[in-house]
C-alpha positions in Angstrom: 6.4 -16.4 3.5 3.1 -15.8 5.2 1.7 -14.4 1.9 2.7 -17.7 0.2 1.3 -19.9 3.0 -2.0 -18.0 2.7 -2.4 -18.7 -1.1 -5.8 -20.0 -2.2 -4.1 -22.4 -4.6 -3.6 -25.3 -2.2 -1.6 -27.5 -4.5 1.7 -25.7 -4.5 5.1 -26.1 -3.0 7.4 -23.5 -1.6 11.1 -24.0 -2.4 12.9 -21.6 -0.2 16.6 -21.1 -1.1 18.8 -19.8 1.7 22.0 -18.7 -0.1 24.4 -18.8 2.8 22.7 -16.1 5.0 24.6 -15.1 8.1 21.6 -14.3 10.2 18.6 -16.4 11.5 17.1 -16.9 8.1 17.8 -20.6 7.9 16.3 -21.3 11.4 13.2 -19.3 10.5 12.8 -21.2 7.3 13.2 -24.6 9.0 10.5 -23.5 11.5 8.2 -22.8 8.6 9.0 -26.2 7.0 8.1 -27.9 10.3 4.7 -26.1 10.4 3.8 -26.7 6.7 4.8 -29.7 4.6 4.5 -27.6 1.4 7.7 -25.8 2.5 11.1 -27.2 1.5 14.3 -25.5 2.4 17.5 -25.5 0.4 20.4 -24.4 2.6 23.5 -23.6 0.6 26.9 -21.9 0.9 26.7 -18.4 -0.5 27.1 -18.5 -4.2 25.0 -15.5 -5.5 21.6 -15.1 -6.9 22.1 -17.0 -10.2 23.3 -20.2 -8.7 20.6 -19.9 -6.0 17.9 -19.4 -8.6 19.1 -22.4 -10.7 19.3 -24.6 -7.6 15.7 -23.6 -6.7 14.6 -24.4 -10.3 16.2 -27.8 -10.1 14.3 -28.6 -6.9 10.9 -27.5 -8.1 8.5 -30.3 -9.1 5.6 -28.4 -10.7 4.8 -27.7 -14.3 4.5 -24.0 -13.5 7.2 -22.1 -11.5 6.6 -18.8 -9.8 9.2 -16.4 -8.5 9.2 -14.6 -5.3 11.8 -12.5 -3.4 12.2 -12.7 0.4 11.2 -9.1 1.1 8.0 -8.9 -1.1 4.4 -9.9 -0.6 1.7 -11.3 -2.8 -2.1 -11.3 -2.9 -3.7 -14.5 -1.6 -5.1 -15.3 -5.0 -1.9 -14.6 -6.9 -0.8 -18.2 -7.7 -4.4 -19.4 -8.3 -5.0 -16.7 -10.9 -1.7 -17.1 -12.6 -2.0 -20.9 -12.8 -5.6 -20.5 -14.2 -4.4 -18.1 -16.8 -1.7 -20.4 -18.0 -4.2 -23.3 -18.0 -6.4 -21.3 -20.3 -3.7 -19.7 -22.5 -1.6 -22.6 -23.8 0.4 -20.4 -26.2 1.6 -18.1 -23.3 5.0 -18.9 -21.8 5.0 -16.3 -19.0 2.1 -15.1 -16.9 3.2 -12.1 -14.8 1.1 -9.7 -12.8 0.8 -6.0 -12.2 2.8 -4.8 -9.2 2.6 -2.1 -6.6 5.6 -0.5 -4.8 5.7 -0.3 -1.0 6.1 1.3 1.5 4.5 4.2 -0.3 6.6 6.8 1.3 9.8 5.2 0.2 9.0 4.6 -3.4 11.2 6.9 -5.4 10.0 8.8 -8.5 12.1 6.7 -10.9 10.8 3.4 -9.4 7.3 4.7 -9.6 7.7 5.7 -13.3 9.1 2.3 -14.1 6.3 0.5 -12.3 3.7 2.6 -14.2 5.4 1.7 -17.5 5.7 -1.9 -16.6 2.0 -2.1 -15.6 1.0 -0.5 -18.9 2.2 -3.6 -20.7 -0.4 -6.3 -20.6 -0.6 -8.3 -23.9 2.1 -10.3 -25.7 2.3 -7.6 -28.4 3.0 -4.9 -25.7 5.9 -6.9 -24.2 7.3 -7.7 -27.6 7.1 -4.1 -28.7 8.9 -2.7 -25.7 11.2 -5.4 -24.5 14.4 -3.6 -25.6 13.4 -0.4 -23.7 13.7 -2.0 -20.2 12.8 -5.2 -18.4 9.1 -5.5 -19.0 8.3 -8.0 -16.2 8.8 -7.7 -12.5 10.9 -10.7 -11.7 9.1 -11.6 -8.4 5.8 -11.5 -10.2 6.3 -14.1 -12.9 5.0 -17.6 -13.3 6.7 -19.5 -16.1 6.1 -22.9 -17.7 8.8 -25.3 -16.6 9.2 -26.4 -20.2 10.5 -22.9 -21.1 13.0 -22.9 -18.2 14.2 -26.2 -19.5 14.5 -25.0 -23.1 16.4 -21.9 -22.0 18.7 -23.8 -19.7 17.7 -21.7 -16.7 19.4 -18.4 -15.7 22.7 -17.4 -17.1 25.4 -15.0 -15.9 26.6 -12.5 -18.5 27.4 -9.6 -16.2 24.0 -8.0 -16.7 20.6 -8.6 -15.0 19.8 -12.3 -15.0 16.0 -11.8 -15.3 16.3 -9.3 -18.2 18.7 -11.7 -19.9 16.1 -14.5 -19.6 13.3 -12.4 -21.0 15.4 -11.4 -23.9 16.5 -15.0 -24.7 12.9 -16.1 -24.4 11.7 -13.3 -26.6 14.1 -14.3 -29.4 13.0 -17.9 -29.0 9.4 -16.8 -29.7 8.0 -16.9 -26.1 4.7 -15.0 -25.5 4.6 -13.0 -22.3 1.4 -11.6 -20.8 0.2 -10.2 -17.5 -2.9 -11.0 -15.4 -4.2 -7.4 -15.3 -4.4 -7.1 -11.5 -2.0 -6.0 -8.8 -1.1 -9.4 -7.2 2.4 -8.6 -6.1 3.7 -5.9 -3.8 7.2 -5.0 -4.6 9.3 -3.6 -1.7 11.4 -0.5 -2.2 14.5 -0.1 -0.1 18.1 1.2 -0.6 19.7 -2.2 0.0 17.9 -3.9 -2.9 20.3 -5.8 -5.1 19.2 -3.7 -8.1 20.7 -0.7 -6.3 23.9 -2.3 -4.9 25.1 -4.7 -7.6 26.9 -3.4 -10.7 25.1 -6.0 -12.9 22.0 -3.9 -12.5 23.5 -0.6 -13.5 22.3 1.3 -16.6 25.4 0.4 -18.5 24.8 -3.3 -17.9 21.2 -3.1 -19.2 22.5 -1.3 -22.4 25.1 -4.1 -22.9 22.3 -6.7 -22.7 20.2 -4.8 -25.2 23.0 -4.4 -27.7 23.9 -8.1 -27.4 20.4 -9.4 -28.0 19.5 -6.7 -30.6 22.5 -8.0 -32.7 21.4 -11.6 -32.1 17.8 -10.8 -33.1 16.4 -7.8 -34.9 19.7 -6.5 -36.3 21.0 -9.9 -37.4 21.8 -9.9 -41.1 21.0 -6.2 -41.5 23.0 -4.1 -44.0 23.2 -1.1 -41.8 21.9 0.4 -38.6 20.7 3.9 -37.8 20.2 5.3 -34.3 17.7 8.0 -33.6 19.3 9.9 -30.8 22.9 11.1 -30.5 22.7 12.1 -26.8 24.0 10.1 -23.9 21.7 7.1 -24.5 22.4 6.9 -28.2 26.1 7.3 -27.5 26.2 4.5 -24.9 24.1 2.2 -27.0 26.3 2.8 -30.1 29.4 1.9 -28.2 28.1 -1.6 -27.4 26.5 -2.1 -30.8 29.8 -1.4 -32.5 31.5 -3.9 -30.1 28.9 -6.5 -31.1 29.8 -5.9 -34.8 26.8 -3.7 -35.9 27.4 -1.5 -39.0 26.3 2.0 -37.8 25.9 4.4 -40.7 24.1 7.4 -39.1 22.6 9.1 -36.0 19.4 11.1 -36.3 18.7 14.1 -34.0 16.4 17.1 -33.8 19.1 19.3 -32.1 20.3 21.8 -34.7 23.6 22.1 -32.7 24.3 18.4 -33.3 23.2 18.0 -36.9 26.1 18.0 -39.3 28.6 16.9 -36.6 29.7 13.3 -35.8 29.4 10.9 -33.0 32.1 8.1 -32.8 33.0 9.2 -36.4 29.5 8.6 -37.6 27.5 11.5 -39.1 24.5 13.1 -37.4 21.5 13.9 -39.6 18.2 15.7 -39.3 15.0 13.5 -39.4 14.2 14.7 -42.9 17.3 12.8 -44.1 15.8 9.4 -43.0 14.1 8.5 -46.3 17.4 8.8 -48.2 19.4 7.0 -45.5 16.9 4.1 -45.4 17.7 3.4 -49.1 21.4 2.7 -48.2 20.7 -1.0 -48.3 17.9 -3.6 -48.5 18.0 -4.3 -44.8 18.6 -1.0 -43.0 17.3 -1.1 -39.4 16.5 1.8 -37.1 16.8 2.1 -33.3 15.2 4.8 -31.2 17.5 5.6 -28.3 16.3 8.9 -26.8 16.2 9.0 -23.0 14.2 12.2 -22.5 10.7 11.6 -21.3 8.0 12.1 -23.9 10.2 11.7 -26.9 9.1 8.1 -27.6 5.5 9.0 -28.8 6.8 11.7 -31.1 9.4 9.4 -32.6 6.8 6.7 -33.1 4.4 9.2 -34.8 7.2 10.4 -37.1 8.3 6.9 -38.2 4.7 5.8 -38.7 4.3 8.7 -41.0 7.2 7.3 -43.1 5.5 4.0 -43.4 7.9 2.2 -41.0 6.5 -0.6 -38.9 7.7 -0.9 -35.3 9.1 -4.4 -34.6 9.8 -4.9 -38.3 11.7 -1.9 -39.6 12.6 -0.2 -36.3 12.7 -0.8 -32.5 12.6 1.3 -29.4 15.8 0.8 -27.3 15.2 3.6 -24.7 
C-alpha cells in the first residue's frame, strides 16, 4: 500500500478489495482510507479471487486499470510510466512491466527462470509468438484499458488461471500487449502464494487452458494437427486437444526409441517425415510441445528451414 501511496502519478485511485479476511486487514485498509482520500475499501464476504477481481473492476472509475497484489511492491514511477505509455500507444491494450522476484534468497530456480523468460518478452510480436508457452505477463504488473476489460466481460472462472485465461481471450480478440522495458514491480516469492496452493494454477490446468484456446484460435478449421514432442508435455497436451475435438495425426520426436511407436494410438515419426505429413491436408497445423530446456531454439531452427512460419503454420506450446 505504501508503494501505491508513493506513486508519482497523483491522479489515481486505489480500490482495495478485502475478500473476507479473518485478520486485521480490513481495519488497516480503513485506516489508510482515512489518511488518504484516494483509497477506497471494498469489504466483502469471502468469495475467491475472481469475484474479488470483478468487484474491484466494477468499482474502478479510471480509463486505465492497474493490478496489484497485497504482498508485492512497485516502483514510485510505475503508474506514471505505464499511463504515459498507453497515452502514446493507442493501439496497445495492455502495458505491463518487467518484474523482479524478492526476497532474493527465497526465489526458487523455476520462478527465476520464468521471470527471465517473461522479462525477455517486450514487444507485441514477442507476446503473440509465445503466449501459448506460458502466461507472458505478471498479473500484478499490468495496466489495461478499461474498454478491453468491458469487451472481455472481466475475469472468468474455467478452472484454470484467471489471468492467463484473460490474456488468451484478449489475444484471440486481437489485443496487443507490450511491456515498459523497466523493472517497476517487485514480485514476492513465498510458499503460501496462491499459485503454489490452488489447483487452478497447477501445470495441468495451464495445459487445459492452452488446448482450449488453441482450438478456438490457431487450430480452428484445421484439417489436422501434428505435435512435435511425444514426451510428457506432448502427451498431456494431446489429451486435452483430443478432448477439445482436435484431429491429431502424428507426433514428431528425435528419440529413436520412440520413433515407430504410438502415443494414444497416434504414430510417432522422425523429423524428416514432416514434409510428407504436412501434405496430409491444406490446413495442417503443427505444435511444439517439448518441455526440455534448450529444445525450443533447435525446433524453431528446424521448422524455419522447412519454410514454416511461426504463428502462421506452427506454434510453441511449451
